[in-house]
N, C-alpha and C positions, 0 to 999 in steps of 0.2 A: 287511496292511502299510499304513502311512500315509505313504508317501513323497510328498514335495512337497505336503503338506497342512498347511503351517505358516502360521497367521495368528493374530492376537490375538483370542481369544473375548471379552475384556473382562468376564469373569465373568457373562455373560448367556446366555440361550437364543438359538437361532438367530432366532426370530421377534422377540424383544425387541431383539437386536442389529441386525437389518435395519431395524426401525422407528426405532430411535435414529439410525442412520446416515442414513436417509432424511430424518428431521426435521432433523438437523444440516446435511445438504447443502442443504436448502431454506433454512435460516437463513443459511448461508454465501452462497447465491446472492442472497438478499434484502438482507442487510446488508453483504456484501462482506468482513466480518471478524467472527469470533466468538472468544470466549475459552473454552478448555476445557483438559482435561488433555493431556499429551503423548501418551499412549497412544491416547486417542480421536482426537486430531488426526492421528496417523499412520494410523490405520485409516480415518479420513474421507478422507485424501488418496488412499489406494488406491481408495476408493469413488467419489470425485467426479471424479477426473481422466479416467477413461474416459468419463464422461458429458459432460465438457466437450469431449473430442475428438469424441464423437458429435454434439455440437451444432454443430460446424463446418459440416457439410453439412445444410442445412435440407430434409429430405425427410419425407414422412409416416411412413415406417418409423422414422427416427431419432427423431422426436417421440414415437412410440408407445413405443419402447424406453426413452427418457428418462422419459416419464410413468409407465411401469410401475415404474421405480425410485423416482421422487420422490413420486408421488401428490399433486401440487399444481399446479393449472393456472397460478396466478400465477407460480410459480417457473419452470415450463417456458417460459412466454411470455417472461419476463424473460431467461432463459438464451438463448433462440433469437434474441430481438430485439436486446438490448443487449450481453450478454457475448460472444456468438459473433462479433460484429463486431470487438470489441477484441482477441480472441485468434486472429483468423483467420490472421495471419502468424506466430504463435508455434508452434514445432514441439513443444512440450511444456513441462512444468514450470509449470503454471498457478497453483499455490498455493505459499505460503511459510509456514513454521512458525517463529515467533520465540518463544523461551522467555522467560518473565517472572518466574520464581522459584517459590517454593513457597507453597501455600495455607496460610492460618493454621490452619484447623481440623484438618486431617489430614495436613498437610505433603506433599500431593500436588504433583508437579511440574506447574506450570501453563504455558500458552503461549497465544498467539493464532495462529490460522490465517487467512490472508487471500488474496484473489485478487491476483496479482502486478500486473496492469495497473491495479488500482483503488487503489493505495496513494498517497494524496494527500501524505502526509508525505514520502515519498522524492522525489516529483516536486517538492515545494516546496524540498527541500534542493538538488536539482539546479539549480533556478532561482536559489536564493540563491548557490550557488557561482559561477554564471555572472555574477550581478550583482556579487559581490565582485571578480571579476576585472576587470570594467569599472570598478568603483570604484577599484581599485588603480591602474589606468592613469590615471584621472581624478585620483587623489590625487597621483601624480607630477607631472601637469600642474598640479594645484591647488597643489602645493608651490611650483612655479615662479611661479605667479600670486600666491601669498601673499607670496613674497619681493619681488615687484614691488610689490604693494600695501603691504607694510611699508616699502619705500623711499619710496613716495609718501606714506605717513602720517608718516614722519619729516620729509619735506620740507614737508608741509602745516602742521604746527604752527609751523615756522619762518616760513612765509608768514603765518600768523595772528598771530604775535607783533608784527610791525610794524604790522599793522592795529590791534591792541589799543593799541599805543603812540600811534598817530595819533589814536585815539579819546580818549586821555587828554589 
């Protein structure tokens, strides 16, 4: 019986699948975002999230376990030095899958998978939202200033006209 043995084989042998997931995990750690199919992204998420959890405690054993899965010294070093610092307070859910549409050649459903704490676009949007709020408050204050400036400008040409007449 094969109870509780359900996961996506991705049309590959076990060795090919493990090598592919290892390479994809290394690319995700190095680049913080990769584009792939949805099925591979879901399989990668199940593969890489336990490694990220293991990287939170920097011990020799956890480094060995992560290296046995990744087989890349640079990726392991970056994972333990940079990424583990950013995800230290996060209880889980280190990756995000965002669907991007279908691929032109074979109409496969595509997406990109990224590390949540490294998404610069979302961080920029949050900063922009805060900036727009302060701008709105300035706009309301600026609107009052513009009305005051407008009244001054209407008064200023009146003051300039007599000067122009005295020059004539």
